[in-house]
C-alpha positions in Angstrom: -25.7 6.8 33.5 -29.1 5.9 32.0 -30.9 2.7 32.4 -33.8 2.7 29.8 -33.4 4.3 26.0 -36.1 6.0 25.3 -35.7 5.3 20.9 -33.3 2.5 19.5 -31.9 3.2 16.1 -31.7 0.4 13.8 -28.7 0.5 11.3 -25.3 2.2 11.7 -25.2 3.4 7.8 -25.4 6.8 7.2 -29.4 7.1 7.3 -29.3 5.4 10.6 -27.0 8.0 12.5 -28.0 10.7 11.0 -31.5 9.9 12.4 -29.6 8.9 15.8 -28.3 12.2 16.0 -31.7 14.3 15.4 -33.5 12.0 17.9 -30.8 12.8 20.3 -29.9 16.7 19.9 -33.9 16.9 20.1 -33.7 15.3 23.9 -34.7 11.8 23.5 -32.2 8.8 25.2 -31.0 7.5 22.1 -29.3 3.7 21.5 -28.2 2.9 17.8 -28.6 -1.4 17.9 -26.7 -2.5 14.5 -24.8 -5.8 13.2 -22.1 -3.7 11.9 -20.3 -0.2 13.4 -20.8 2.7 11.2 -17.2 2.4 9.3 -18.2 -1.2 8.1 -21.5 0.0 6.4 -22.4 0.5 2.6 -22.4 4.2 3.3 -18.5 3.8 4.4 -17.6 3.2 1.2 -20.0 6.2 -0.5 -18.0 8.4 -2.7 -19.7 11.3 -2.2 -21.2 14.1 -3.2 -24.5 15.9 -2.1 -26.4 17.8 -4.4 -26.8 17.4 -8.6 -28.6 15.1 -10.4 -30.3 13.2 -7.8 -33.6 15.2 -8.0 -34.1 17.6 -10.7 -37.1 18.0 -12.9 -40.8 15.7 -12.6 -40.0 14.3 -16.1 -36.3 13.9 -15.7 -36.2 11.7 -12.2 -36.7 8.4 -11.8 -40.2 7.0 -10.8 -38.9 5.4 -7.9 -38.2 8.7 -6.3 -41.8 10.0 -6.1 -43.5 11.9 -4.6 -41.5 14.4 -6.0 -42.2 17.5 -3.8 -41.8 15.5 -0.7 -38.2 14.4 -1.9 -36.8 17.4 -3.6 -37.8 19.3 0.1 -35.5 16.4 2.1 -33.1 16.6 -0.6 -32.8 20.6 -0.3 -32.5 19.9 3.7 -29.8 17.8 3.6 -27.7 19.8 0.6 -28.1 23.0 3.4 -26.9 20.9 5.8 -24.0 19.7 4.2 -23.4 23.2 2.4 -23.3 24.1 6.2 -20.9 21.7 7.4 -18.3 22.4 4.5 -18.2 26.6 5.7 -18.5 25.4 9.6 -17.1 22.2 10.5 -13.5 21.7 9.0 -13.7 18.4 10.6 -16.8 16.9 9.2 -15.4 15.7 6.0 -17.3 17.9 4.1 -16.0 20.4 1.7 -17.2 22.7 -1.2 -15.7 21.3 -4.5 -15.9 22.5 -8.4 -16.1 19.1 -10.9 -17.6 18.1 -14.0 -21.1 16.2 -14.7 -21.1 14.1 -17.3 -23.7 12.4 -19.1 -23.7 10.3 -22.4 -27.0 10.7 -23.7 -28.3 14.3 -24.7 -26.7 17.5 -26.3 -26.9 19.2 -23.8 -27.3 20.1 -20.2 -30.5 19.5 -18.6 -32.5 22.0 -17.0 -31.9 21.1 -13.0 -28.1 21.8 -14.0 -28.1 25.4 -15.1 -29.5 26.4 -11.6 -26.9 24.7 -9.9 -24.1 26.8 -8.3 -21.2 27.2 -10.1 -22.9 26.1 -13.4 -20.8 26.3 -16.6 -20.8 24.2 -19.6 -17.7 22.2 -20.2 -15.3 23.7 -23.3 -14.7 20.5 -25.9 -11.4 19.9 -24.7 -12.9 19.1 -21.1 -16.1 17.1 -22.3 -14.0 13.5 -21.6 -15.6 12.2 -24.6 -19.3 13.0 -23.2 -22.1 15.0 -25.4 -23.1 16.4 -22.4 -20.2 17.5 -19.8 -20.5 21.0 -17.0 -19.1 22.6 -14.0 -20.9 23.0 -10.7 -20.0 22.9 -7.2 -21.5 20.5 -4.9 -20.3 19.6 -1.3 -18.2 16.4 -1.3 -18.0 13.8 1.6 -15.2 11.8 3.0 -17.1 9.4 4.3 -14.5 8.4 6.6 -14.4 11.7 8.3 -17.8 12.0 8.2 -18.6 9.0 10.4 -15.8 10.3 13.0 -18.0 13.6 13.2 -21.4 11.5 13.3 -20.0 9.4 16.2 -18.8 12.6 18.2 -21.8 14.4 17.5 -24.1 11.4 18.7 -21.9 11.1 21.4 -21.9 14.5 22.6 -25.9 14.3 22.7 -25.4 11.3 25.0 -26.4 8.9 22.1 -24.4 5.1 22.3 -23.6 2.7 19.5 -23.9 -1.0 20.3 -23.0 -3.6 17.7 -25.3 -6.8 17.8 -27.0 -8.0 15.3 -30.7 -8.2 15.4 -33.3 -11.0 14.5 -36.6 -9.3 14.7 -38.3 -5.6 16.7 -39.9 -8.2 18.8 -36.2 -8.2 20.8 -37.0 -5.0 21.7 -40.3 -4.5 22.9 -39.1 -4.9 26.5 -36.8 -1.9 26.2 -38.7 0.6 24.2 -42.0 1.9 22.7 -40.1 3.5 19.9 -38.0 1.7 17.2 -36.7 3.6 13.9 -35.6 1.2 11.5 -32.5 2.3 9.2 -31.5 -1.2 8.7 -30.6 -0.4 5.0 -30.7 -3.4 3.0 -31.4 -5.3 6.0 -34.4 -3.1 6.9 -36.7 -5.1 4.7 -36.5 -8.7 6.4 -37.4 -6.8 9.6 -39.9 -5.2 8.1 -41.4 -8.3 6.0 -41.1 -5.8 3.0 -41.0 -7.9 -0.1 -39.8 -4.8 -2.5 -36.3 -4.3 -0.9 -33.6 -5.5 -3.1 -29.9 -5.0 -2.9 -28.0 -3.1 -5.8 -24.4 -4.2 -5.0 -21.9 -1.3 -5.9 -18.0 -1.6 -6.5 -15.7 0.9 -5.9 -11.5 1.2 -6.5 -9.6 3.1 -4.2 -6.2 4.7 -5.6 -3.7 6.9 -4.3 -4.3 10.5 -5.2 -1.8 11.6 -8.3 -2.9 15.1 -7.5 -6.7 15.4 -8.7 -8.5 18.3 -6.9 -11.8 18.4 -9.1 -14.4 15.6 -9.4 -16.3 13.7 -12.1 -20.0 12.0 -12.2 -21.3 10.5 -14.8 -25.6 10.6 -14.5 -28.2 8.8 -16.4 -30.5 11.1 -17.9 -34.2 10.4 -17.9 -35.0 6.9 -16.7 -31.8 5.8 -17.9 -30.2 3.4 -15.5 -27.1 1.4 -16.3 -24.7 -1.4 -15.0 -21.9 0.7 -14.9 -21.1 4.9 -14.6 -17.7 6.4 -14.2 -16.6 8.7 -11.0 -13.8 9.9 -10.1 -14.2 11.4 -6.0 -10.7 12.7 -5.0 -10.1 13.0 -1.3 -7.1 14.0 0.3 -4.9 11.2 0.1 -7.2 8.6 -2.3 -9.6 9.0 -5.1 -12.7 6.3 -5.1 -13.3 5.4 -8.9 -16.4 3.7 -9.6 -18.9 2.7 -10.3 -21.2 -0.8 -10.5 -25.0 -1.1 -10.1 -26.0 -4.8 -10.1 -29.8 -5.6 -9.0 -30.4 -8.1 -6.8 -26.6 -9.3 -6.1 -26.1 -10.1 -2.5 -22.0 -10.0 -3.0 -19.8 -8.5 -1.2 -16.9 -10.1 -2.3 -14.5 -7.8 -4.4 -15.0 -8.8 -8.8 -11.5 -8.6 -10.0 -12.7 -8.1 -14.2 -15.3 -5.0 -12.4 -12.0 -3.6 -10.8 -10.3 -4.0 -14.2 -13.0 -2.0 -16.1 -12.9 0.2 -13.3 -9.8 1.5 -13.4 -9.9 1.0 -17.6 -13.3 3.3 -17.7 -11.9 6.1 -15.5 -8.0 6.3 -16.9 -9.9 7.3 -20.2 -11.3 9.8 -18.7 -8.4 11.1 -16.3 -5.2 10.1 -17.7 -3.1 11.2 -14.5 -5.2 8.0 -13.2 -3.4 5.4 -15.2 -1.1 3.6 -13.1 -2.1 5.0 -9.8 -1.6 3.0 -7.0 -4.1 0.9 -6.1 -5.2 0.9 -2.1 -8.0 -1.1 -2.0 -11.5 -2.6 -3.4 -14.7 -1.3 -1.7 -17.9 -2.7 -2.1 -21.3 -2.0 -0.8 -25.0 -3.4 -1.0 -27.4 -0.6 -1.6 -31.0 -0.8 -0.3 -33.6 -0.4 -3.0 -37.0 -0.5 -3.5 -39.8 1.1 -5.6 -39.6 4.3 -3.0 -38.2 5.3 0.4 -40.4 4.5 3.1 -40.8 7.1 5.7 -43.8 6.1 7.7 -45.0 4.8 11.0 -46.3 1.4 11.8 -47.6 -0.1 14.9 -45.9 -3.9 15.9 -47.3 -5.3 18.3 -46.4 -2.8 21.6 -43.6 -1.2 19.6 -44.1 2.0 17.3 -41.8 1.6 14.5 -40.6 4.2 12.2 -39.7 3.0 8.8 -36.6 5.1 7.2 -35.2 3.2 4.6 -34.9 2.2 0.4 -32.8 5.3 -0.4 -30.8 3.8 -2.9 -28.0 5.3 -4.4 -28.9 8.7 -2.9 -29.0 8.1 0.7 -26.0 10.8 2.0 -27.7 13.2 -0.5 -31.4 12.3 1.4 -29.7 11.7 4.9 -30.3 15.3 7.1 -33.9 15.5 5.3 -35.7 12.4 6.3 -34.0 12.2 9.6 -35.5 15.5 10.6 -38.7 14.3 9.2 -38.0 11.1 11.5 -37.5 13.2 14.3 -40.2 15.8 13.6 -42.6 12.3 13.7 -41.3 10.7 16.7 -42.2 14.0 18.8 -45.1 15.6 17.2 -46.9 11.9 17.6 -46.2 11.2 21.5 -44.3 8.4 20.8 -42.2 8.0 23.6 
């Protein structure tokens, strides 16, 4: 049994677990340290889809995702990985699904959409009341099954997960030389980063009345709203959303938001009206003006920061994780 980890990854959300897998499969001894297990993190309550409008054309992307070329590369690496998992790993929880992307502003599909697999403009009766609506095919991830898959993959590479809160990086200085900060909204406290803030999101989970296709509302240009319509079906349930409340730290469900989510989603998909509610899930997305992925020396520790992914953590996870592994190995940090 290994007595000393060569790297500790802080955080067990999708960013932390994916990073741990990449480091462990690169030959390092890896321990994940987190205050809560993977299935209790914000990532676990994500819809979630990979691809689509996360990165489009430079003039259509929110400024927080600069530099554009770097993030497009990270996103494409992740999309390729999820597409491969959908084809080769039936137990991963990743499936290629056809669904509708809709937008409340504009009059035609944006340029990025026409390059997507399965693109087709919606017919008038398929638009669900939105002026812009089109079909496309993307990987859809059942996060419950996907975290099971990541845990199995990490264990197969001799990685472990330890659930124990961390107050500061100093607590790890006697154990390792390399720490990777993937602590989500807690990453800002550990890194003394004042630019980090939470964006509270709430989903309602209902019994699946027989839906196969997803519906996802995106926002054109730099417009970001506090509410959006999201209908993401999995085999036994449908995840409905969502909200985006900036600087809100509460993880308690809001009954008014639950009622509004059910109303909005029922309007765009009548089969959801009256569907049995299975639960309400709340998570805190970590936001900042841009993703932070860089190396910092903290005393005797080398810390690689990998946080600030906002609403596209799942869709950026593999690209950023592989970049961390490259930094760790190429820089002789171990």
